[in-house]
Backbone as CSV, one residue per row, in Angstrom:
resi,resn,N_x,N_y,N_z,CA_x,CA_y,CA_z,C_x,C_y,C_z
1,MET,10.262,3.777,-15.336,9.411,3.375,-14.246,9.218,1.862,-14.329
2,PRO,9.557,1.128,-13.271,9.426,-0.332,-13.319,7.967,-0.746,-13.394
3,GLU,7.729,-1.824,-14.114,6.383,-2.379,-14.198,6.002,-2.948,-12.834
4,PRO,4.736,-2.832,-12.460,4.335,-3.415,-11.173,4.324,-4.933,-11.250
5,ARG,4.567,-5.537,-10.138,4.434,-6.985,-10.026,2.947,-7.269,-9.910
6,GLU,2.413,-8.099,-10.797,0.977,-8.381,-10.783,0.699,-9.663,-10.012
7,ILE,-0.196,-9.572,-9.053,-0.570,-10.706,-8.211,-1.968,-11.156,-8.629
8,THR,-2.103,-12.441,-8.928,-3.398,-12.962,-9.371,-3.845,-14.201,-8.601
9,ASP,-3.058,-14.660,-7.634,-3.440,-15.885,-6.925,-3.832,-15.597,-5.480
10,ALA,-4.739,-16.423,-4.977,-5.338,-16.222,-3.652,-4.315,-16.293,-2.522
11,ARG,-3.411,-17.234,-2.575,-2.449,-17.384,-1.470,-1.591,-16.140,-1.292
12,THR,-1.123,-15.587,-2.402,-0.283,-14.392,-2.325,-1.094,-13.206,-1.833
13,MET,-2.348,-13.103,-2.284,-3.217,-12.022,-1.812,-3.468,-12.142,-0.319
14,ARG,-3.695,-13.374,0.151,-3.930,-13.558,1.590,-2.673,-13.248,2.398
15,ALA,-1.505,-13.560,1.845,-0.257,-13.241,2.544,-0.096,-11.731,2.685
16,TYR,-0.519,-10.995,1.694,-0.430,-9.532,1.709,-1.491,-8.918,2.611
17,ALA,-2.686,-9.489,2.608,-3.854,-8.905,3.292,-3.859,-9.237,4.775
18,HIS,-2.895,-8.706,5.467,-2.799,-8.904,6.908,-2.384,-7.565,7.506
19,PRO,-3.080,-7.076,8.520,-2.775,-5.743,9.054,-1.315,-5.555,9.464
20,THR,-0.736,-6.540,10.115,0.652,-6.409,10.556,1.596,-6.398,9.365
21,ARG,1.312,-7.214,8.355,2.191,-7.251,7.181,2.092,-5.963,6.377
22,LEU,0.899,-5.403,6.274,0.766,-4.121,5.581,1.544,-3.034,6.324
23,ALA,1.438,-3.029,7.643,2.187,-2.052,8.441,3.691,-2.270,8.290
24,LEU,4.094,-3.520,8.244,5.504,-3.864,8.098,6.035,-3.434,6.729
25,LEU,5.273,-3.679,5.678,5.691,-3.261,4.336,5.807,-1.736,4.253
26,GLU,4.857,-1.046,4.857,4.932,0.422,4.867,6.164,0.881,5.644
27,LEU,6.421,0.256,6.777,7.575,0.620,7.590,8.876,0.432,6.807
28,ILE,9.009,-0.679,6.110,10.223,-0.925,5.319,10.329,0.117,4.209
29,GLY,9.197,0.451,3.590,9.214,1.481,2.563,9.663,2.826,3.104
30,ARG,9.269,3.140,4.310,9.608,4.428,4.913,11.020,4.440,5.490
31,GLU,11.406,3.357,6.130,12.690,3.313,6.839,13.827,2.744,6.004
32,GLY,13.509,2.015,4.961,14.547,1.322,4.206,14.775,-0.046,4.827
33,GLU,15.950,-0.567,4.662,16.256,-1.890,5.215,15.994,-1.899,6.712
34,ILE,15.444,-3.013,7.179,15.089,-3.090,8.601,15.209,-4.534,9.072
35,THR,15.570,-4.692,10.329,15.643,-6.021,10.931,14.327,-6.315,11.644
36,ALA,14.113,-7.577,11.952,12.914,-7.962,12.695,12.905,-7.307,14.073
37,THR,14.063,-7.195,14.685,14.152,-6.582,16.006,13.759,-5.111,15.954
38,ARG,14.283,-4.387,14.969,13.949,-2.954,14.843,12.476,-2.778,14.471
39,ALA,11.974,-3.602,13.583,10.562,-3.532,13.205,9.675,-3.778,14.418
40,ALA,10.065,-4.721,15.253,9.298,-5.021,16.464,9.247,-3.807,17.384
41,GLU,10.381,-3.146,17.552,10.420,-1.937,18.392,9.487,-0.863,17.841
42,MET,9.506,-0.671,16.540,8.746,0.425,15.925,7.252,0.133,15.818
43,LEU,6.893,-1.136,15.702,5.480,-1.501,15.553,4.864,-2.040,16.845
44,GLY,5.665,-2.125,17.902,5.132,-2.594,19.179,4.774,-4.071,19.180
45,GLU,5.549,-4.855,18.478,5.340,-6.305,18.399,6.588,-7.006,18.930
46,SER,6.540,-8.314,19.000,7.718,-9.067,19.426,8.617,-9.322,18.215
47,PRO,9.935,-9.446,18.443,10.840,-9.756,17.338,10.487,-11.076,16.655
48,GLY,10.035,-12.053,17.422,9.651,-13.337,16.832,8.473,-13.195,15.879
49,THR,7.502,-12.402,16.278,6.345,-12.163,15.412,6.787,-11.460,14.135
50,MET,7.635,-10.444,14.257,8.114,-9.708,13.084,8.917,-10.616,12.173
51,SER,9.746,-11.468,12.765,10.538,-12.402,11.977,9.631,-13.327,11.163
52,TRP,8.587,-13.833,11.796,7.647,-14.722,11.111,6.944,-13.991,9.966
53,HIS,6.493,-12.753,10.213,5.822,-11.991,9.156,6.781,-11.657,8.016
54,LEU,8.021,-11.326,8.335,9.005,-11.053,7.283,9.270,-12.291,6.438
55,GLN,9.375,-13.436,7.079,9.601,-14.667,6.332,8.394,-15.007,5.447
56,THR,7.197,-14.732,5.946,5.998,-14.957,5.134,5.994,-14.022,3.938
57,LEU,6.299,-12.750,4.157,6.357,-11.791,3.052,7.437,-12.191,2.045
58,ALA,8.556,-12.716,2.528,9.621,-13.166,1.627,9.178,-14.377,0.816
59,LYS,8.484,-15.290,1.450,8.002,-16.490,0.769,7.142,-16.136,-0.445
60,TYR,6.397,-15.027,-0.332,5.516,-14.616,-1.421,6.090,-13.466,-2.248
61,GLY,7.365,-13.177,-2.052,8.068,-12.246,-2.925,7.880,-10.768,-2.648
62,PHE,7.393,-10.395,-1.473,7.194,-8.978,-1.162,8.435,-8.324,-0.567
63,VAL,9.244,-9.106,0.145,10.496,-8.609,0.706,11.601,-9.610,0.403
64,GLU,12.839,-9.142,0.593,13.997,-10.015,0.390,15.080,-9.629,1.384
65,GLU,15.973,-10.560,1.624,17.097,-10.267,2.513,17.957,-9.190,1.872
66,ALA,18.475,-8.302,2.716,19.212,-7.155,2.196,20.702,-7.194,2.516
67,GLY,21.173,-8.273,3.041,22.592,-8.338,3.372,22.847,-9.409,4.399
68,SER,24.016,-9.299,5.008,24.400,-10.312,5.988,23.689,-10.073,7.302
69,GLY,23.717,-11.049,8.101,23.061,-11.008,9.398,22.388,-12.342,9.626
70,LYS,22.122,-12.618,10.881,21.495,-13.888,11.206,20.268,-13.652,12.052
71,GLY,19.309,-14.540,11.886,18.120,-14.493,12.714,17.416,-13.155,12.635
72,ARG,17.111,-12.622,13.803,16.328,-11.381,13.872,17.158,-10.130,13.598
73,SER,18.475,-10.291,13.446,19.324,-9.147,13.116,19.628,-9.088,11.616
74,ARG,18.970,-9.935,10.848,19.125,-9.959,9.394,18.293,-8.815,8.802
75,PRO,18.889,-7.952,7.952,18.115,-6.852,7.367,17.267,-7.313,6.176
76,TRP,16.120,-6.659,6.015,15.181,-6.953,4.933,14.857,-5.672,4.178
77,ARG,14.483,-5.810,2.909,14.041,-4.671,2.096,12.882,-5.126,1.212
78,VAL,12.133,-4.149,0.711,11.043,-4.499,-0.200,11.657,-4.988,-1.507
79,SER,11.027,-5.957,-2.134,11.568,-6.503,-3.379,10.933,-5.868,-4.609
80,SER,9.784,-5.235,-4.441,9.122,-4.558,-5.552,8.391,-3.344,-5.006
81,VAL,8.654,-2.184,-5.587,8.036,-0.953,-5.103,6.572,-0.892,-5.508
82,ARG,6.240,-1.434,-6.661,4.864,-1.363,-7.155,4.289,-2.760,-7.314
83,THR,3.084,-2.928,-6.802,2.377,-4.201,-6.892,0.958,-3.927,-7.329
84,SER,0.451,-4.744,-8.236,-0.957,-4.641,-8.613,-1.611,-5.997,-8.388
85,PHE,-2.899,-5.962,-8.153,-3.647,-7.166,-7.849,-4.830,-7.264,-8.799
86,ASP,-5.098,-8.473,-9.283,-6.226,-8.661,-10.189,-6.911,-9.978,-9.840
87,SER,-8.165,-9.864,-9.402,-8.936,-11.075,-9.108,-10.213,-11.118,-9.944
88,THR,-10.255,-10.325,-11.004,-11.487,-10.221,-11.797,-11.786,-11.475,-12.603
89,LYS,-10.780,-12.191,-13.039,-11.000,-13.385,-13.857,-10.626,-14.639,-13.078
90,ALA,-10.876,-14.606,-11.806,-10.378,-15.656,-10.932,-11.506,-16.551,-10.422
91,ASP,-11.085,-17.619,-9.780,-12.029,-18.516,-9.130,-12.582,-17.845,-7.875
92,ALA,-13.580,-18.455,-7.273,-14.263,-17.864,-6.116,-13.307,-17.610,-4.948
93,GLY,-12.369,-18.510,-4.692,-11.425,-18.342,-3.591,-10.509,-17.145,-3.793
94,THR,-10.060,-16.934,-5.017,-9.198,-15.799,-5.314,-9.987,-14.499,-5.238
95,LYS,-11.221,-14.515,-5.718,-12.069,-13.315,-5.618,-12.282,-12.953,-4.149
96,LEU,-12.529,-13.957,-3.325,-12.728,-13.725,-1.896,-11.467,-13.137,-1.261
97,ALA,-10.307,-13.685,-1.607,-9.036,-13.158,-1.087,-8.816,-11.723,-1.556
98,GLY,-9.124,-11.451,-2.816,-8.993,-10.094,-3.344,-9.932,-9.128,-2.645
99,ASP,-11.161,-9.569,-2.394,-12.128,-8.723,-1.685,-11.647,-8.404,-0.276
100,GLU,-11.112,-9.387,0.407,-10.609,-9.175,1.769,-9.433,-8.209,1.761
101,MET,-8.564,-8.350,0.779,-7.412,-7.474,0.684,-7.869,-6.028,0.457
102,VAL,-8.802,-5.819,-0.447,-9.306,-4.467,-0.716,-10.008,-3.902,0.515
103,ARG,-10.798,-4.714,1.195,-11.481,-4.260,2.403,-10.477,-3.781,3.441
104,LEU,-9.430,-4.558,3.639,-8.404,-4.198,4.608,-7.693,-2.908,4.200
105,MET,-7.400,-2.745,2.926,-6.719,-1.541,2.457,-7.618,-0.309,2.616
106,LEU,-8.919,-0.452,2.361,-9.850,0.667,2.544,-9.957,1.045,4.022
107,GLU,-10.027,0.048,4.896,-10.061,0.330,6.335,-8.792,1.045,6.770
108,ARG,-7.673,0.608,6.260,-6.388,1.238,6.592,-6.388,2.690,6.112
109,GLY,-6.911,2.930,4.923,-6.992,4.286,4.399,-7.887,5.178,5.246
110,ARG,-9.031,4.649,5.671,-9.927,5.417,6.538,-9.251,5.753,7.867
111,GLU,-8.524,4.812,8.423,-7.831,5.064,9.684,-6.766,6.149,9.505
112,ARG,-6.065,6.120,8.380,-5.069,7.154,8.118,-5.727,8.520,8.001
113,GLN,-6.902,8.586,7.372,-7.627,9.856,7.278,-8.001,10.359,8.671
114,ARG,-8.492,9.467,9.527,-8.839,9.864,10.890,-7.607,10.412,11.623
115,GLN,-6.472,9.736,11.463,-5.242,10.195,12.108,-4.831,11.567,11.580
116,TRP,-4.959,11.763,10.267,-4.618,13.059,9.673,-5.482,14.165,10.261
117,PHE,-6.788,13.965,10.291,-7.669,15.004,10.813,-7.397,15.289,12.285
118,ALA,-7.024,14.286,13.037,-6.743,14.487,14.460,-5.433,15.244,14.689
119,SER,-4.496,15.162,13.743,-3.175,15.758,13.971,-2.784,16.811,12.945
120,ARG,-3.679,17.194,12.067,-3.303,18.068,10.950,-2.728,19.412,11.388
121,ASP,-3.149,19.936,12.518,-2.617,21.225,12.987,-1.111,21.165,13.231
122,SER,-0.585,19.990,13.540,0.841,19.867,13.842,1.717,19.883,12.591
123,PHE,1.107,19.800,11.396,1.882,19.749,10.157,2.152,21.127,9.566
124,GLY,1.378,22.105,9.922,1.571,23.441,9.371,0.593,23.730,8.242
125,VAL,0.428,25.006,7.966,-0.564,25.476,6.999,-0.300,24.939,5.590
126,GLY,0.964,24.878,5.199,1.286,24.390,3.853,0.769,22.988,3.607
127,TRP,0.966,22.116,4.578,0.483,20.742,4.441,-1.043,20.692,4.544
128,GLU,-1.626,21.526,5.386,-3.091,21.537,5.492,-3.725,21.972,4.173
129,ARG,-3.129,22.958,3.509,-3.650,23.404,2.213,-3.439,22.355,1.129
130,ALA,-2.317,21.658,1.188,-1.990,20.686,0.145,-2.821,19.407,0.257
131,ALA,-3.177,19.019,1.459,-3.970,17.792,1.655,-5.323,17.973,0.977
132,PHE,-5.855,16.898,0.452,-7.113,17.012,-0.267,-7.964,15.758,-0.123
133,VAL,-9.224,15.949,-0.309,-10.189,14.872,-0.486,-11.028,15.300,-1.675
134,SER,-11.208,14.428,-2.605,-11.976,14.774,-3.792,-13.015,13.695,-4.036
135,GLU,-14.223,14.122,-4.238,-15.279,13.174,-4.573,-16.084,13.775,-5.710
136,SER,-16.334,12.999,-6.727,-17.054,13.482,-7.899,-18.055,12.440,-8.354
137,LEU,-19.111,12.913,-8.966,-20.080,12.039,-9.616,-20.017,12.356,-11.097
138,VAL,-19.607,11.394,-11.883,-19.508,11.557,-13.334,-20.105,10.328,-14.006
139,TYR,-20.451,10.464,-15.258,-20.948,9.329,-16.034,-19.831,8.874,-16.968
140,LEU,-19.432,7.619,-16.829,-18.313,7.068,-17.591,-18.659,5.689,-18.124
141,THR,-17.947,5.274,-19.148,-18.004,3.881,-19.580,-16.958,3.110,-18.779
142,ALA,-17.012,1.792,-18.823,-16.002,0.979,-18.130,-14.611,1.290,-18.664
143,ASP,-14.475,1.485,-19.978,-13.176,1.806,-20.566,-12.663,3.158,-20.074
144,GLU,-13.547,4.142,-19.954,-13.132,5.457,-19.463,-12.697,5.388,-18.006
145,LEU,-13.429,4.660,-17.188,-13.043,4.497,-15.789,-11.693,3.804,-15.687
146,ASP,-11.479,2.788,-16.510,-10.202,2.086,-16.543,-9.073,3.049,-16.903
147,ALA,-9.303,3.908,-17.882,-8.283,4.873,-18.308,-7.964,5.865,-17.198
148,ILE,-8.989,6.337,-16.481,-8.759,7.262,-15.363,-7.918,6.579,-14.290
149,GLY,-8.258,5.340,-13.967,-7.481,4.593,-12.970,-6.028,4.448,-13.381
150,GLU,-5.795,4.158,-14.662,-4.418,4.033,-15.145,-3.686,5.365,-15.080
151,GLU,-4.354,6.465,-15.417,-3.729,7.784,-15.347,-3.349,8.141,-13.909
152,ILE,-4.249,7.884,-12.974,-3.954,8.179,-11.568,-2.770,7.341,-11.098
153,THR,-2.770,6.074,-11.448,-1.667,5.189,-11.070,-0.355,5.679,-11.657
154,GLU,-0.366,6.135,-12.905,0.857,6.650,-13.534,1.362,7.905,-12.820
155,ILE,0.453,8.784,-12.429,0.859,10.004,-11.716,1.546,9.628,-10.409
156,ILE,0.948,8.733,-9.664,1.528,8.315,-8.385,2.854,7.591,-8.600
157,ALA,2.919,6.751,-9.626,4.124,5.959,-9.889,5.329,6.832,-10.241
158,ARG,5.090,8.037,-10.728,6.206,8.936,-11.061,7.086,9.223,-9.846
159,HIS,6.520,9.062,-8.676,7.258,9.367,-7.450,7.674,8.113,-6.688
160,SER,7.420,6.941,-7.239,7.689,5.699,-6.514,9.168,5.427,-6.317
161,ASP,10.031,5.983,-7.161,11.462,5.749,-6.989,12.004,6.369,-5.705
162,ARG,11.263,7.301,-5.133,11.681,7.940,-3.884,11.560,6.998,-2.692
163,LEU,10.795,5.938,-2.868,10.634,4.977,-1.785,11.951,4.262,-1.507
164,GLU,12.597,3.787,-2.556,13.852,3.053,-2.390,15.074,3.961,-2.330
165,ASP,15.050,5.068,-3.072,16.218,5.946,-3.173,15.957,7.252,-2.435
166,ARG,16.425,7.318,-1.202,16.196,8.502,-0.362,16.798,9.770,-0.956
167,SER,17.837,9.640,-1.763,18.471,10.826,-2.344,17.540,11.536,-3.325
168,LYS,16.512,10.869,-3.790,15.553,11.475,-4.721,14.422,12.208,-4.003
169,ARG,14.395,12.120,-2.681,13.371,12.817,-1.908,13.769,14.278,-1.739
170,PRO,12.941,15.209,-2.214,13.287,16.621,-2.027,13.248,17.008,-0.557
171,GLU,13.971,18.062,-0.226,13.966,18.560,1.139,12.533,18.908,1.536
172,GLY,12.145,18.492,2.719,10.799,18.771,3.211,9.772,17.730,2.823
173,ALA,10.170,16.709,2.059,9.222,15.668,1.650,8.851,14.811,2.855
174,LEU,7.585,14.510,2.975,7.082,13.620,4.016,6.393,12.440,3.352
175,PRO,6.251,11.309,4.046,5.471,10.221,3.482,4.013,10.672,3.376
176,VAL,3.406,10.433,2.228,2.033,10.859,1.973,1.219,9.647,1.553
177,SER,0.066,9.488,2.158,-0.853,8.417,1.789,-1.747,8.907,0.660
178,LEU,-1.719,8.218,-0.464,-2.585,8.533,-1.593,-3.483,7.333,-1.840
179,THR,-4.764,7.525,-1.699,-5.731,6.466,-1.930,-6.733,6.974,-2.944
180,ALA,-6.928,6.227,-3.990,-7.916,6.617,-4.996,-8.727,5.385,-5.353
181,TYR,-9.998,5.575,-5.545,-10.814,4.474,-6.020,-11.972,5.030,-6.829
182,GLY,-12.452,4.256,-7.726,-13.601,4.628,-8.534,-14.401,3.381,-8.845
183,HIS,-15.704,3.488,-8.782,-16.565,2.337,-9.053,-17.945,2.832,-9.433
184,PRO,-18.692,2.027,-10.180,-20.045,2.443,-10.532,-20.975,2.380,-9.330
185,LEU,-22.011,3.194,-9.372,-23.044,3.220,-8.328,-24.259,2.471,-8.835
186,PRO,-25.025,1.856,-7.944,-26.261,1.213,-8.383,-27.199,2.283,-8.964
187,PRO,-27.892,1.974,-10.046,-28.782,2.969,-10.639,-29.985,3.257,-9.730
188,THR,-30.506,4.476,-9.868,-31.729,4.843,-9.165,-32.908,4.160,-9.846
189,GLU,-34.109,4.311,-9.276,-35.294,3.702,-9.873,-35.542,4.169,-11.293
190,SER,-35.139,5.414,-11.580,-35.357,5.946,-12.940,-34.247,5.531,-13.910
191,GLY,-33.257,4.807,-13.421,-32.180,4.325,-14.284,-30.955,5.218,-14.319
192,ASN,-30.946,6.276,-13.544,-29.781,7.178,-13.502,-28.843,6.826,-12.383
C-alpha cells in the first residue's frame, strides 16, 4: 500500500480546497484519465475552466499529464491515490487553510448523504442494507483516538488500488463515499 502524500503547507491546501477541483479529482478517480474537454462535459463547466483547474492541480502535484495530446485534449490522471493533510503544527495561515479544506470536505460529505437518501431506492436492497451511518459516544485518550483514526484509514486504504486499476474492481463494485471523523466534545458542566 503506497504511503499517502502528506500536505502541510497553506498554498497546497488552498489549491485542493475548491469545490470544482474536488469534483474534478473525484471524476478523474472514477473515470481514469480524462481531458479538460471531457471533464467539462461531465461536470457542466467550460473546457477552459477545466483546463485551468487541471493545471492548478498539476502545479500542486495532485494530477499529472497522462500521455500525448495538446491543449484541452491532453489527458490527465491523479498523481497520488492517497493524500493526508496536517495543519496541527502550522502557522495561522496554514491552520486557516486546513480548516477551510476540512469544512469544504464535510459539506461535500453531507451533500453526498442527502443525494444518497434521495436516490437510495434506485440502488436495490443489497446496497440499502450495506449503507451505514454510525455514531458513537465513547471516552478515549488522544492516543486512542489517533489509533482509531489510523485503523479506519488503513481499512479504507486496502481498497485504494481499485481507484487506479479497474481490473481490481470486483463485478458489481460501485464508487462508495466513506467519510469518518472523530473529535472530542466540550465537557458538560459536571466535567463529563
